[in-house]
GULOKOL-32407 format. One record per residue: y, z, x of N, C-alpha, C in turn; residue number from 1. Coordinates in steps of 0.02 Angstrom, whole numbers. Atoms other than C-alpha are relative to their C-alpha. Example, Ala and Ser with C-alpha at 12.3 -4.5 7.8 and 13.67 -1.06 7.14 Angstrom:
<pts>
PT     n_c2     n_c3     n_c1    ca_c2    ca_c3    ca_c1     c_c2     c_c3     c_c1   num
PT      -59        0       45     -225      390      615       60        0       45     1
PT      -59       -3      -42      -53      357      684       55       37      -39     2
</pts>
This chain:
<pts>
PT     n_c2     n_c3     n_c1    ca_c2    ca_c3    ca_c1     c_c2     c_c3     c_c1   num
PT      -27       15      -59    -1129   -13473    -4473       93       -3      -24     1
PT      -55       31       17     -970   -13552    -4568       27       80      -33     2
PT      -43      -63       37     -934   -13380    -4669       14       50       60     3
PT      -40      -46      -68     -932   -13277    -4499       59      -47       43     4
PT      -70        5      -40     -813   -13384    -4433       66        9      -25     5
PT      -38      -25       60     -713   -13366    -4597       37       54        6     6
PT      -13      -82       -9     -719   -13195    -4573       16       23       49     7
PT      -40        0      -53     -654   -13206    -4401       58       -3       -6     8
PT      -44       39       -5     -515   -13301    -4419       40       60      -63     9
PT      -34      -43       52     -464   -13196    -4593        8       59       54    10
PT       -9      -51      -23     -492   -13041    -4489       68       13       69    11
PT      -45       -3      -40     -381   -13086    -4338       75      -35      -42    12
PT      -78        3       41     -243   -13152    -4464       31       55      -25    13
PT       -9      -48       30     -243   -12992    -4543       19       64       43    14
PT      -47      -50      -63     -207   -12889    -4364       27      -56       25    15
PT      -77       31      -34      -77   -13029    -4310       53       14      -40    16
PT      -56      -37       50        1   -12989    -4483       18       58        6    17
PT       -4      -69        3      -18   -12795    -4461       62       11       56    18
PT      -43      -30      -64       60   -12804    -4282       70      -56       -1    19
PT      -73       26       14      208   -12921    -4343       42       39      -36    20
PT      -59      -31       30      278   -12779    -4442       19       37       50    21
PT      -24      -51      -58      398   -12669    -4342      -20       65      -14    22
PT       30      -66        7      351   -12497    -4303       77       28       27    23
PT      -53      -32      -12      488   -12380    -4300      -20       69       36    24
PT        7      -49      -27      504   -12244    -4154       49       53        5    25
PT      -59      -43      -11      608   -12085    -4169      -21       51       45    26
PT       21      -41      -71      616   -11989    -3994       41       62       13    27
PT      -60      -29      -16      722   -11852    -3940      -63       72       57    28
PT       32      -30      -47      658   -11758    -3772       71       14       60    29
PT      -81      -30      -77      779   -11672    -3621      -56       54       14    30
PT       53      -60      -43      676   -11581    -3468       66       10       60    31
PT      -50      -22      -52      775   -11481    -3358      -14       80       13    32
PT       37      -54      -11      715   -11292    -3349      -60        7      -42    33
PT       57        5       39      601   -11318    -3489        1      -78      -27    34
PT       23       71       30      528   -11497    -3563      -23       19      -84    35
PT        2        9       58      579   -11525    -3749      -24      -53      -18    36
PT       -6       90      -10      503   -11672    -3809      -35        1     -113    37
PT       28       22       72      458   -11721    -4017       17      -69       -9    38
PT       -8       71        6      432   -11895    -4091      -31      -17      -80    39
PT       51       36       75      385   -11999    -4257       22      -59       -4    40
PT       16       76      -11      324   -12156    -4269      -15       -2      -85    41
PT       12       20       69      334   -12239    -4452       -7      -83       19    42
PT       23       83       11      239   -12414    -4491      -14        0      -71    43
PT       17       37       44      209   -12526    -4628       26       47      -55    44
PT      -65        0       34      377   -12489    -4708       -9       67      -36    45
PT        3      -58        4      322   -12302    -4708      -58       33      -44    46
PT       48      -14       23      156   -12309    -4783      -34       57       71    47
PT       33      -22      -78      100   -12252    -4573       73       66        9    48
PT      -49      -49      -20      211   -12080    -4559      -18       51       58    49
PT       15      -44      -23      160   -11973    -4410       44       31       42    50
PT      -33      -28      -26      260   -11844    -4337      -29       67       50    51
PT        1      -55      -62      236   -11726    -4166       36       53      -35    52
PT       -6      -58        8      255   -11546    -4175       66        4       64    53
PT      -37      -21      -59      405   -11485    -4080      -13       34       56    54
PT       14       -8      -47      359   -11461    -3913       23       40       69    55
PT      -36       -6      -50      439   -11343    -3784      -50       38       69    56
PT       49      -40      -52      361   -11303    -3605       38        9       58    57
PT      -56      -23      -55      432   -11208    -3469      -35      -19       72    58
PT        9       29      -55      425   -11293    -3300       -8       71       41    59
PT        9      -48      -45      383   -11210    -3152       72       21       32    60
PT      -60       -5      -39      526   -11115    -3073       19       12       71    61
PT      -16        7      -76      614   -11134    -2898      -33       25       47    62
PT       33      -67      -42      541   -10971    -2833      -91      -38       12    63
PT       61       44       -9      353   -11058    -2884       -9      -62       38    64
PT       -9       95      -27      400   -11238    -2835        3       21       75    65
PT        1        3      -81      441   -11163    -2647      -78       45       -1    66
PT       77      -18      -10      276   -11066    -2665      -54      -57        7    67
PT       43       74      -30      186   -11249    -2683        7      -16       49    68
PT      -10       61      -48      278   -11327    -2573      -20       37       66    69
PT        5      -26      -42      230   -11199    -2449      -81      -30       18    70
PT       66       24       -5       59   -11276    -2459        0      -83       19    71
PT        3       66      -47       13   -11425    -2346      -11      -57      -67    72
PT       10       32       76      -73   -11530    -2500       54       -6      -44    73
PT      -51       23       31       63   -11531    -2617       46      -46       30    74
PT      -31        3      -32      185   -11571    -2499      -19      -76       21    75
PT       22       80       -7       81   -11736    -2435      -17      -34      -66    76
PT       14       33       77       46   -11783    -2617       74      -37      -13    77
PT     -111       20       16      259   -11779    -2642        3      -57       39    78
PT      -24       44      -36      271   -11877    -2494      -51      -66        5    79
PT       33       59       21      124   -11994    -2538       38      -48      -44    80
PT      -28       21       60      202   -12026    -2706       63      -43       26    81
PT      -69       21      -25      380   -12065    -2613      -36      -72       25    82
PT       16       69      -31      293   -12197    -2505      -20      -52      -40    83
PT       14       43       51      213   -12270    -2639       28      -47      -23    84
PT      -46       32       44      354   -12302    -2753       61      -43       38    85
PT      -35       34      -17      465   -12360    -2599      -47      -60       29    86
PT       21       60      -14      334   -12487    -2563      -21      -65      -57    87
PT       -7       74       61      316   -12565    -2739       87       -4      -14    88
PT      -87       12        4      526   -12545    -2753       16      -71       62    89
PT      -19       34      -37      519   -12650    -2594      -28      -90       -4    90
PT       61       72       10      383   -12795    -2660       56      -52      -35    91
PT      -45       55        8      463   -12971    -2653      -16      -29      -86    92
PT       30       28       40      507   -13017    -2823       -5       46      -67    93
PT        4      -57       88      478   -12859    -2944       45       21      -33    94
PT      -54       -6       34      651   -12815    -2979       25      -65      -48    95
PT      -12       59       38      676   -12991    -3036      -49        2      -67    96
PT       80       13       45      503   -12987    -3144       17       57      -48    97
PT      -38      -54       29      585   -12801    -3208       51      -43      -66    98
PT      -70       -1       46      745   -12858    -3273      -25      -67      -51    99
PT       30       55       52      643   -13023    -3359      -21       22      -47   100
PT       30      -47       52      545   -12908    -3435       49       51      -55   101
PT      -50      -34       54      692   -12798    -3513       38      -31      -24   102
PT      -54       45       57      775   -12940    -3578      -47      -32      -27   103
PT       14       17       79      647   -12987    -3677      -56       51      -23   104
PT      -11      -51       41      609   -12828    -3732       38       12      -39   105
PT      -64       -1       31      767   -12816    -3778       -4      -26      -56   106
PT       22       37       44      741   -12961    -3888      -29       17      -57   107
PT       42       14       37      612   -12894    -3974       14       79      -28   108
PT       -5      -59       41      671   -12703    -4006       74       27      -12   109
PT      -68      -26        7      820   -12628    -4080       19       59      -13   110
PT      -25      -77      -17      900   -12464    -4022       57        0      -60   111
PT      -44        2       60      991   -12392    -4147        2       88       29   112
PT       -9      -82       -1     1075   -12204    -4099      -41        8       77   113
PT       62      -32      -42      980   -12211    -3917       47       12       58   114
PT      -25      -15      -72     1034   -12138    -3747      -33       29       46   115
PT       29      -35      -51      978   -12077    -3589       49       10       49   116
PT      -48      -22      -58     1053   -11969    -3460      -51       42       62   117
PT       47      -34      -53      968   -11934    -3298       24        4       71   118
PT      -12      -31      -35      971   -11864    -3134      -59       20       58   119
PT       56      -15      -37      848   -11873    -2989       27        6       75   120
PT      -19       -1      -83      830   -11836    -2797      -82       10       -1   121
PT       60       -9      -20      670   -11857    -2695        1       39       63   122
PT        1      -37      -70      718   -11738    -2554       10      -32       42   123
PT      -29       34      -65      770   -11869    -2426       39      -51      -28   124
PT      -47       33       -1      920   -11934    -2433       13      -92       -6   125
PT       19       70      -13      882   -12109    -2378      -57      -26      -47   126
PT       43       22       47      744   -12133    -2489       17       -4      -87   127
PT      -35       -4       51      842   -12071    -2643       58      -50        2   128
PT      -55       57       11      984   -12207    -2595      -41      -64      -26   129
PT       31       63       23      844   -12330    -2589      -42      -22      -62   130
PT       44       26       67      751   -12310    -2745       66       -8      -68   131
PT      -59       25       37      947   -12301    -2829       32      -69       -6   132
PT      -39       46        3     1003   -12446    -2761      -63      -53      -41   133
PT       51       47       32      848   -12549    -2818       -3       22      -96   134
PT      -42       -4       38      901   -12471    -2979       51       -6      -25   135
PT      -68       54       20     1065   -12536    -3000       10      -59       -9   136
PT      -31       57       67     1068   -12693    -3074      -48       14      -50   137
PT       16        5       75      949   -12643    -3199       25       40      -35   138
PT      -50      -33       14     1075   -12497    -3223       57      -55      -57   139
PT      -65       30      -13     1214   -12622    -3224      -26      -56      -90   140
PT       30       36       64     1119   -12744    -3357       -1       30      -57   141
PT       20      -35       63     1075   -12617    -3477       79       25      -30   142
PT      -58      -26       32     1258   -12567    -3489       34      -62      -27   143
PT       -4       39       35     1308   -12730    -3507      -36      -33      -62   144
PT       33        9       62     1193   -12760    -3641        1       58      -61   145
PT      -37      -53       49     1269   -12617    -3734      -45       56       -2   146
PT       31      -66       -9     1155   -12483    -3690       25       67       25   147
PT      -23      -82       -8     1205   -12294    -3685      -41       23       64   148
PT       49      -32      -57     1131   -12260    -3491       41       10       60   149
PT      -32      -27      -49     1168   -12153    -3353      -33       35       35   150
PT       30      -27      -38     1082   -12117    -3203       26       18       63   151
PT      -41        1      -65     1137   -12043    -3046      -40       49       47   152
PT       55      -12      -68     1056   -11995    -2874       33       71        2   153
PT      -16      -57      -34     1043   -11828    -2812      -30       10       81   154
PT       32        6      -56     1053   -11821    -2626      -16       45       34   155
PT       13      -53      -31     1053   -11653    -2579      -57       59       -9   156
PT       42      -50       32      918   -11581    -2687      -64      -52      -47   157
PT       46       50       37      745   -11650    -2763      -29       40      -71   158
PT       16      -20       73      699   -11644    -2941       -6      -67      -56   159
PT       -1       53       49      714   -11745    -3100       24       48      -73   160
PT      -30      -19       39      825   -11702    -3247       11      -56      -49   161
PT      -24       59       49      861   -11807    -3405       -3       21      -76   162
PT       15       -4       73      873   -11823    -3593        1      -80      -27   163
PT       11       46       26      824   -11968    -3699      -13       27      -78   164
PT        1      -14       86      847   -11987    -3893       35      -66      -26   165
PT      -24       66       44      867   -12123    -4021      -67      -19      -45   166
PT       58       49       31      774   -12233    -4146       -6      -68       19   167
PT       15       82      -27      691   -12377    -4091      -61      -44      -40   168
PT       34       39       22      628   -12507    -4176      -45      -77       38   169
PT       46       34      -55      467   -12607    -4103      -21      -50      -39   170
PT       30       52       36      395   -12784    -4146      -73       13       30   171
PT       41       -1      -40      214   -12751    -4070      -26      -58       22   172
PT       43       57      -20      139   -12917    -4064       36      -52       57   173
PT      -51       20      -57      296   -12996    -3957      -11       52       80   174
PT      -16      -57      -62      303   -12835    -3847      -67        2       28   175
PT       60       -5      -46      121   -12826    -3807      -19      -86       41   176
PT        9       50      -31      128   -13018    -3760       42        5       78   177
PT      -67      -17      -72      281   -12969    -3638      -31       46       46   178
PT       52      -36      -72      183   -12839    -3550      -42      -17       17   179
PT       69       44      -10       25   -12924    -3541       26      -56       52   180
PT      -25       53      -59      124   -13067    -3451       18       20       57   181
PT      -28      -37      -68      215   -12943    -3338      -66       29       34   182
PT        8      -39      -48       79   -12847    -3269      -55      -45       20   183
PT       36       41      -29      -17   -12992    -3242       32      -52       58   184
PT      -54       25      -70      137   -13074    -3122      -37       12       51   185
PT        3      -20      -47      117   -13099    -2963       34       56       48   186
PT      -52      -53      -34      265   -12988    -2911      -31       80       -8   187
PT       37      -60       32      168   -12844    -3017      -69       27       36   188
PT       52      -41      -38       -5   -12860    -2922        1        4       57   189
PT        6        5      -81       65   -12877    -2751       38       77      -13   190
PT      -35      -76       11      161   -12699    -2805      -52       37       11   191
PT       49      -38        0        7   -12644    -2843      -38       16       57   192
PT       31      -20      -50      -76   -12675    -2687       32       40       51   193
PT      -36      -42      -64       80   -12612    -2579      -14       86      -35   194
PT       14      -65       25       54   -12465    -2684      -75       46       21   195
PT       67      -23      -26     -139   -12444    -2637        7       13       79   196
PT       -7       21      -66     -101   -12484    -2468       47       58       38   197
PT      -45      -49      -32       39   -12346    -2447      -26       81      -26   198
PT       41      -50       10      -75   -12219    -2526      -36       10       40   199
PT       54       -5      -45     -194   -12215    -2382       42       30       76   200
</pts>
């Protein structure tokens, strides 16, 4: 029994030690008429080096999108997702909790040559404005923290375009702890219930 306990403790110690080693993630993605993405993960000081193949995927054209919008089911799904997103953003305390998570992650993540450029529209100017208003404090916090982030609303059209790139160094153990604490926090659980109710 003692040997089993020692083996378990040793295994846990090894896992904790491995998770304490930083993971380096290099990403390059862009979404416009096509979706282009590639990434690379380095861990254990280069012993683990995984690279993705360069991927380019053609997105649906405006004509095909219009044809899809003529069908009621996709439109209903899109409106349902919008309702769910608005319900989540209106959850009391969620924005503050997300800001707290971002602050905790910022201390465990080292960003090098990192940039984000996005533009989005929900098809409804009021819904787009509501989402952008909820995101604005996070964007201001990111810029104050020295991040190169630019997010713009598109009030007259629907869709999403953007580009993200850079090198990120992550400490897995504290990041996992921060994410677990975030997911089980009351505001997040309330937002999940609100999204479920809005889905119906």
